[in-house]
Every structure is written in C-alpha cells, then in structure tokens.
N, C-alpha and C positions, 0 to 999 in steps of 0.2 A: 695437342693439333707442332705447340710450338717443341717443345720439348719430342715426339717426333723425327719431323725436320733437323730438328739441331745435328742427332742424330747421322741423319744420309750429306745433310747438305749445309755449305756456309754459308751465301745468303740466302732470301722470301724474299721474293717479291709479293707486293698485293695488292690492291686496290680499296682495299679493309681500313681507313683513314681513321677508323677509330680505338685496332689493336694500338698503339703507343699508351690508347687511353684507360685501356680495361685492363693487359697484360703490362707487369714486369719486361722486360726485358734483360735489365741486366742480369737476369737470375738463368740466364739464356747466353749458350757457346754460340751466340747469330743472329749473324744480321737484318734487320730485316727495310729493309725499304720500300716505301711508299710511293704507290706511283700516281700520282696526277692526273686526271689526264678528262675531254670531256661526258666522257663515257668510261666503261670495262672495256668496249670493240674494241676486236683486234686492228679492227681500221686509226681508233683512233690511240691504238697504244704503240703504234707501231714507228710513231713516230720517236719519238719519247730510246725506243732499243736500242740508238750511236751509246748516249750518254750514257742507261746503264753499262753498252760494254766497260765505257770508259772511268765510269764509277768501281765497277768489279776490278777491273783491272789495280784502281790502284789499292783496294785493298788488299788482292794480292802483294801488290808489292811492300806495305808498313809491314803484312804478314810474317 
C-alpha cells in the first residue's frame, strides 16, 4: 500500500496507529500522518483537519 501511495501522493493520512510500528517508513518517499481522535468517524476527525492542513503546508515549504 505504501509503495503504491508514494507513486501518487506526498502525504498519507491514516488513523492506523500501528503503521509506524509495522512498517519501515524510512524506505518510502512519503510522509505518513497518523490522526488521533476519539474514533475514525468524520465528525471526530473533522476538527483535526485545520491542523493537518497547516502541517502539510509546512511540509510543502520545507521541500
């Protein structure tokens, strides 16, 4: 999944907290953002989107 994602995207957003422990993320040219919220429901994730946008903008500035 990560190999396919890095072909098309610069950032992968996920709620899967296990990815950093299950994958060697340094092998991929892809930023992985693990979202932490009460649940993976849109209503719980939506308040985090402003922060996600800010972090992605910072990543873009540093490239």
